[in-house]
Steps between C-alpha positions, in 0.01 A plus 500: 500500500286709270699710255825344381773614262739241355814646345620246244231235526484335160768230512540178694399528867377857445210390283420223749488763774261715296269200454498428874430864585207513258361175642522657847286792382770767475480795261826437311702730275809367323765753400763403241676643197237326292754298302382152601157403373339267751149384584381638832158476665250737338457706817869594515582860413820575311738790540798565273809651660879485508621383843836668441345844438372674813273729298340198333467319834333807648183417306449203735550729799196708408278238666474345846585129528437251778790287375775554244701200376833596346646218291730726297710696752869441434692797641518773761373746240195282429426487874555874551260571216238274659538670839453838336200395291311283750569679831164533674329309219535134601394285795765231445781467250614149406847495344607189313857448620738207476718238665782679319514777762688244711848358458567127470478301824498136603214557743141608427496878465270691733371851428758654733787382279447813290395814687347759267413739784860620541639429153676793333294642216657603170275662242537290186281388213441141396763529225762622746486209744492122528184301568611415856605852591197652330262292711699574818480870422129483423426336836721751681323799346152373585585410860709809573262744330196360684265664250236231559477145646718265292558126492791372289430144387828319439445228242753241380492376139134465401407196290203373299427356156473848349825643644616723215864482618493120439767439762369159608424414136871563422598202717236266359601592146869444575437158656273399211765606247784350709680832520724592796363724774747731668457484879765654723364348820250211458464475880359854526150506648225712344145602578223583254141617492228408251348788302149423630631480856678834452177660378308354794762639737482849353121500520516377860774728635307814408219389732734458799670747732844383384740778406874500441686223318345153482634184337267294282607158372364147490575267789815298436820530301665309219867481411604550141622139490161377627322712241717358222429147628126574500519627142714205393253249644209678331673527163653154515854622438775601744577869542853592387616737774837668443678766709582713196332525161446749223284791613208366295499181711546665841204434728280802576474340845879484528540648847849472649357425845170425671237771471170440676264675739319441827126559451417485871385862536225467240411149613456621859265769365287226347599449137484132389803455278507221243736205533785513249535122482134474396483755217854508357501138369160563340633813329807314372272228361272754331789690343657177377173402335485847344854454366410165345188648340695794358769277350265247338 
């Protein structure tokens, strides 16, 4: 992996990925709208572009790339633009996709549960579609167009101390403040991945022969009830779980049914996934300590 382009690499696991690539000796360029000011390694080149404008994106297509990471592709139009711009210009294209391409299921979801190779494509922009459908469409375009080798990495919710969505923080804050948490189905099982683990996976998968969809999540699952119990024990107060609440108290993890993936494909290819029951309690503890510090 010599010359690498990262589309949208300045937040959360994206900046971790950039750091890993630089440490591995890659020549890294990060392309963003330039709105988020973030410290990146000195060797990283920067490119300013609008991912939703094909003419702007075309600037990146003026060069040859060994690997392109696309963290900001949310629609069929985004994917069509990338196929047009990067056709013949990239050795491997790594699309950040999502667990959300699947539907709820009570069993671990394997890659075959959503088939992007035969999915009907509808040309739509990000503003014209939902997150789930946009990611399904993006995968379908890449795999049906076959403009270059593509791997679609399906991540679940990504967590770490610096998660800007603060979804796990929401629950710790609610338990600390003894506010109700709206959970439709506390028995629903979930999977997660740590931001550092996600970055490690992205760096790794580009060095493999893997193409097509691939699930990436930590080993293990946790039910919403178990997560609330973990938080309650850490905080020292019981979690107030209620089936219905005001919208402001509804859990951002409030899935109506289990939603978790099988990571066997990537594991068989050699990736050492982290153990959820080892890192999640540590993260809850760290976020709780951060809450206490903020409120003092």
